[in-house]
VMD Tcl script that draws the C-alpha trace (Angstrom):
set ca {
  {39.58 47.97 -32.94}
  {41.31 44.70 -33.45}
  {39.56 41.43 -32.42}
  {41.69 38.33 -31.98}
  {40.81 35.13 -33.88}
  {40.56 33.19 -30.53}
  {38.03 35.71 -29.23}
  {35.93 35.42 -32.37}
  {35.93 31.61 -32.21}
  {34.93 31.60 -28.56}
  {32.05 34.00 -29.24}
  {30.78 31.87 -32.14}
  {30.86 28.70 -30.02}
  {29.04 30.38 -27.19}
  {26.36 31.62 -29.61}
  {25.94 28.16 -31.20}
  {25.66 26.54 -27.75}
  {22.97 29.07 -26.64}
  {20.90 28.27 -29.74}
  {21.36 24.52 -29.54}
  {17.98 22.67 -29.58}
  {19.46 20.03 -27.29}
  {20.20 22.61 -24.59}
  {16.78 24.20 -25.07}
  {15.27 20.87 -24.18}
  {17.69 20.22 -21.37}
  {16.18 22.40 -18.67}
  {12.88 21.61 -16.92}
  {9.74 22.63 -18.73}
  {9.81 26.30 -19.75}
  {7.47 28.75 -17.97}
  {3.92 28.00 -19.01}
  {1.47 30.35 -20.58}
  {-2.12 30.52 -19.25}
  {-4.15 27.49 -20.31}
  {-1.13 25.15 -20.59}
  {-1.99 21.56 -19.58}
  {0.47 19.10 -18.02}
  {-0.43 15.41 -17.71}
  {1.30 12.70 -15.74}
  {0.78 8.93 -15.60}
  {2.72 6.67 -13.29}
  {2.60 3.16 -11.99}
  {4.73 0.59 -10.21}
  {5.11 -2.26 -7.73}
  {4.21 -1.63 -4.10}
  {4.76 -3.70 -0.94}
  {3.99 -3.25 2.69}
  {3.89 -4.98 6.07}
  {0.16 -5.47 6.33}
  {-0.26 -7.37 9.59}
  {1.12 -9.91 11.95}
  {-0.59 -13.29 11.81}
  {-3.54 -14.30 13.95}
  {-1.82 -17.68 14.35}
  {1.53 -16.69 15.92}
  {2.23 -20.24 17.19}
  {1.40 -21.89 13.86}
  {-1.17 -24.74 13.82}
  {0.26 -26.68 16.81}
  {-1.80 -24.91 19.53}
  {-5.00 -25.89 17.73}
  {-4.46 -29.67 17.60}
  {-7.35 -31.23 19.53}
  {-6.25 -32.96 22.76}
  {-7.01 -36.64 23.49}
  {-7.61 -36.99 27.20}
  {-7.24 -40.78 27.38}
  {-3.97 -40.97 25.49}
  {-0.46 -39.58 25.73}
  {0.62 -37.18 22.99}
  {3.95 -37.54 21.24}
  {5.86 -34.42 19.97}
  {3.81 -32.53 17.35}
  {5.04 -32.23 13.78}
  {4.31 -29.03 11.92}
  {4.92 -27.39 8.53}
  {4.32 -23.89 7.20}
  {3.19 -21.48 9.83}
  {3.13 -17.76 10.52}
  {5.04 -15.28 8.38}
  {6.01 -11.69 9.01}
  {3.12 -10.16 7.04}
  {4.95 -8.62 4.02}
  {2.75 -8.49 0.94}
  {3.05 -7.07 -2.52}
  {0.68 -5.27 -4.89}
  {0.25 -2.55 -7.46}
  {0.23 1.25 -7.62}
  {-1.09 3.66 -10.18}
  {-1.67 7.38 -10.46}
  {-2.78 10.14 -12.86}
  {-2.68 13.90 -12.65}
  {-3.77 16.90 -14.77}
  {-2.46 20.40 -14.15}
  {-3.66 23.63 -15.76}
  {-1.71 26.87 -15.54}
  {-3.65 29.95 -14.52}
  {-0.58 32.09 -15.37}
  {3.20 31.26 -15.68}
  {3.60 30.61 -11.93}
  {0.14 29.69 -10.59}
  {-1.87 26.60 -11.41}
  {-4.40 24.07 -10.22}
  {-4.04 20.28 -10.23}
  {-6.27 17.27 -9.98}
  {-4.76 13.84 -9.27}
  {-5.95 10.39 -8.38}
  {-4.08 7.27 -7.24}
  {-4.64 3.73 -5.98}
  {-2.83 0.95 -4.07}
  {-3.91 -2.69 -4.19}
  {-2.06 -4.87 -1.66}
  {-2.19 -8.56 -0.71}
  {-4.71 -9.72 -3.29}
  {-3.02 -13.19 -3.71}
  {-0.90 -13.53 -0.61}
  {-1.94 -16.40 1.70}
  {-0.33 -17.54 4.96}
  {-0.92 -21.18 5.88}
  {0.30 -23.94 8.18}
  {-0.53 -27.44 9.39}
  {0.45 -29.77 12.22}
  {-0.16 -33.30 13.37}
  {0.32 -35.07 16.65}
  {0.17 -38.84 17.40}
  {-1.58 -39.93 20.61}
  {-1.07 -43.39 22.10}
  {-3.31 -45.08 24.69}
  {-4.52 -48.24 26.17}
  {-7.29 -48.91 23.66}
  {-6.19 -47.37 20.34}
  {-3.84 -44.86 18.74}
  {-4.89 -41.72 16.88}
  {-3.30 -38.92 14.86}
  {-4.98 -35.56 15.53}
  {-4.36 -32.65 13.17}
  {-4.97 -28.93 12.60}
  {-4.41 -26.69 9.59}
  {-5.10 -23.02 8.87}
  {-4.99 -20.46 6.10}
  {-5.36 -16.69 6.32}
  {-5.16 -13.66 4.02}
  {-4.93 -9.89 4.56}
  {-5.91 -7.43 1.78}
  {-5.88 -3.65 1.63}
  {-7.02 -1.18 -1.06}
  {-6.51 2.57 -1.00}
  {-7.95 5.17 -3.40}
  {-7.13 8.89 -3.19}
  {-8.30 11.98 -5.10}
  {-6.54 15.33 -4.64}
  {-7.27 18.90 -5.73}
  {-4.83 21.71 -5.01}
  {-3.57 25.09 -6.08}
  {0.13 25.53 -6.66}
  {2.75 28.26 -7.16}
  {6.09 27.69 -8.83}
  {9.30 29.62 -8.10}
  {13.06 29.22 -8.28}
  {15.03 28.53 -5.06}
  {18.68 28.54 -6.05}
  {19.37 25.54 -8.27}
  {15.89 24.12 -7.51}
  {12.65 24.71 -9.29}
  {9.93 24.31 -6.69}
  {6.13 24.03 -6.81}
  {4.46 24.56 -3.43}
  {0.79 23.58 -3.15}
  {-2.17 23.30 -0.80}
  {-5.57 21.75 -1.22}
  {-7.80 18.82 -0.22}
  {-7.35 15.06 -0.17}
  {-10.22 12.56 -0.24}
  {-9.60 8.88 0.41}
  {-11.47 5.57 0.45}
  {-9.82 2.56 2.12}
  {-11.07 -1.02 2.00}
  {-9.61 -3.55 4.38}
  {-10.14 -7.30 4.45}
  {-9.15 -10.32 6.53}
  {-10.11 -14.01 5.95}
  {-9.09 -17.17 7.80}
  {-10.01 -20.81 8.03}
  {-9.10 -23.39 10.68}
  {-9.65 -27.14 10.19}
  {-9.15 -29.63 13.05}
  {-9.57 -33.42 13.31}
  {-9.21 -35.42 16.53}
  {-10.90 -37.18 19.36}
  {-10.59 -39.98 21.90}
  {-12.07 -43.32 22.80}
  {-14.92 -41.88 24.92}
  {-16.03 -38.91 22.78}
  {-15.37 -40.18 19.26}
  {-13.74 -38.38 16.35}
  {-14.70 -34.75 15.78}
  {-14.03 -32.73 12.60}
  {-14.48 -28.97 12.91}
  {-14.13 -26.03 10.55}
  {-14.01 -22.38 11.67}
  {-14.23 -19.64 9.10}
  {-13.65 -15.92 9.93}
  {-13.88 -12.84 7.75}
  {-13.50 -9.20 8.66}
  {-14.33 -6.17 6.52}
  {-13.56 -2.52 7.10}
  {-14.14 0.63 5.06}
  {-13.05 4.22 5.67}
  {-14.27 7.36 3.88}
  {-12.52 10.64 4.66}
  {-11.47 14.09 3.48}
  {-9.12 16.75 4.81}
  {-6.47 19.39 4.06}
  {-3.21 18.56 2.28}
  {-0.02 20.65 1.75}
  {3.32 19.95 0.16}
  {5.89 20.75 -2.46}
  {7.52 19.21 -5.54}
  {11.00 20.05 -6.86}
  {13.34 19.62 -9.82}
  {17.05 20.24 -10.23}
  {19.31 19.38 -13.10}
  {19.26 19.59 -16.89}
  {18.62 16.81 -19.42}
  {19.20 14.42 -16.54}
  {18.08 15.68 -13.12}
  {16.51 14.89 -9.80}
  {12.86 15.21 -8.92}
  {11.04 14.65 -5.69}
  {8.36 15.86 -3.36}
  {6.93 15.79 0.16}
  {3.33 16.19 1.28}
  {1.17 15.68 4.35}
  {-2.57 15.36 4.97}
  {-5.01 14.83 7.81}
  {-8.38 13.31 6.98}
  {-11.51 13.08 9.09}
  {-14.10 10.48 8.21}
  {-16.18 7.45 9.02}
  {-15.07 3.85 9.50}
  {-17.36 0.83 9.25}
  {-15.95 -2.53 10.45}
  {-17.55 -5.97 10.84}
  {-16.30 -9.44 11.76}
  {-18.12 -12.74 11.27}
  {-17.17 -16.20 12.49}
  {-18.86 -19.52 11.65}
  {-18.24 -22.92 13.26}
  {-19.37 -26.22 11.77}
  {-18.49 -29.54 13.40}
  {-19.43 -33.22 13.21}
  {-18.68 -36.04 15.67}
  {-18.58 -39.55 14.14}
  {-20.58 -38.28 11.18}
  {-23.25 -36.50 13.23}
  {-23.26 -32.77 12.54}
  {-23.77 -30.21 15.28}
  {-25.84 -27.04 14.61}
  {-23.98 -24.31 12.73}
  {-22.77 -21.58 15.08}
  {-22.41 -18.04 13.64}
  {-21.34 -14.89 15.44}
  {-21.35 -11.31 14.03}
  {-19.75 -8.20 15.52}
  {-19.49 -4.72 14.11}
  {-18.05 -1.32 15.07}
  {-18.96 1.89 13.26}
  {-17.38 5.18 14.30}
  {-15.99 8.52 13.30}
  {-12.22 8.39 12.90}
  {-9.21 10.16 11.52}
  {-6.34 9.17 9.22}
  {-3.02 10.98 8.79}
  {-0.61 10.68 5.86}
  {2.96 11.68 5.10}
  {4.25 10.92 1.57}
  {7.67 11.51 0.01}
  {9.29 10.51 -3.27}
  {12.55 10.93 -5.11}
  {13.55 10.00 -8.64}
  {15.87 10.43 -11.61}
  {14.34 12.43 -14.49}
  {15.22 12.36 -18.16}
  {13.82 15.16 -20.27}
  {13.56 13.38 -23.59}
  {11.79 16.34 -25.35}
  {11.04 19.99 -24.64}
  {7.53 18.89 -23.44}
  {8.26 15.35 -22.28}
  {9.87 13.84 -19.15}
  {10.47 10.27 -17.91}
  {11.06 9.61 -14.20}
  {12.17 6.41 -12.45}
  {11.76 6.79 -8.71}
  {10.92 5.46 -5.26}
  {8.25 6.67 -2.85}
  {7.23 6.07 0.75}
  {3.68 6.57 2.07}
  {3.14 6.44 5.82}
  {-0.51 6.11 6.87}
  {-1.53 6.39 10.52}
  {-4.79 4.82 11.78}
  {-5.51 3.57 8.25}
  {-6.83 0.11 9.14}
  {-9.16 -1.49 11.58}
  {-7.41 -3.60 14.30}
  {-10.57 -5.72 14.70}
  {-9.87 -5.59 18.39}
  {-13.59 -5.86 19.13}
  {-13.37 -9.39 17.65}
  {-10.24 -10.41 19.54}
  {-7.63 -9.61 16.86}
  {-4.73 -7.20 17.30}
  {-3.66 -6.07 13.84}
  {-1.47 -3.07 13.10}
  {-3.55 0.03 12.26}
  {-0.62 2.02 10.76}
  {0.77 1.26 7.37}
  {4.04 2.12 5.57}
  {3.89 1.50 1.82}
  {7.03 1.23 -0.33}
  {6.71 1.79 -4.09}
  {9.07 1.65 -7.05}
  {7.48 3.58 -9.89}
  {7.88 4.93 -13.44}
  {6.30 8.26 -14.44}
  {5.73 9.88 -17.85}
  {4.91 13.63 -17.97}
  {3.77 15.54 -21.08}
  {2.99 19.27 -21.37}
  {1.13 21.01 -24.22}
}
mol new
graphics top color blue
foreach p $ca { graphics top sphere $p radius 0.5 }
foreach p [lrange $ca 0 end-1] q [lrange $ca 1 end] { graphics top cylinder $p $q radius 0.2 }
display resetview
């Protein structure tokens, strides 16, 4: 039998390509043997629309009126914003293979939002009258904060679906959410008959939710050395929410202080929280057992926060969190 030189060269090239270490590292992680551990660490910058302001008209509506004088147009600065705040995200997971296609995974994550974001505004208004003129003023500052901590445990099964390698999973999600609101309002003003009054109102609300419930989803990979990764999951959690709101008012007229007025309200109840999370990223397999991912994820949480409606506020209870993240995964 005669074999052409071209055929021989082609066969040698194909054999060399099949044995190439680069190509062996190019696919996603090879099927795991029982006891194989896979670790992932990720983190990034998160941002969300936490809440609309409790001062939608800015500081102008809170300028004290002077009944014996005529007010000129008010002058204001700062004021309400649209509620977007930034923060940080971090996560860790550990997966252990029961056999080449079945595994269990534990993961934990956190979001910290709005820790240093403050909305503020001020306004002044000149009043003119028969006996004297006065400039009354008002200023406010407020801050929304939200922290979310999750812990997940699930069982997964991996399989190939065409060009995709998919891991489907189901398990439990536990979550702790801490919500905070603080505001201060300072006013100065008066008239000829009642004198000058300086007043300060401080408000602070606190809310906590503890819950646990079922979670299902899937993760996928497609590509070679460079590929696409992503995932989608959903969870429903039942739990208990504790919320409280405190307001204090201190005032003084012509230097004479009035008694401090403090009010406290609270609302504790069983509640539910629902979550839908999705992510997508570009993966680089830099070693047979190592992968780097740069991606973006969205987390929608329903009924995650207290509206503090029992204290007269009307904040959004749902939350959509955007996150740009970097992930490193190592298997051994």
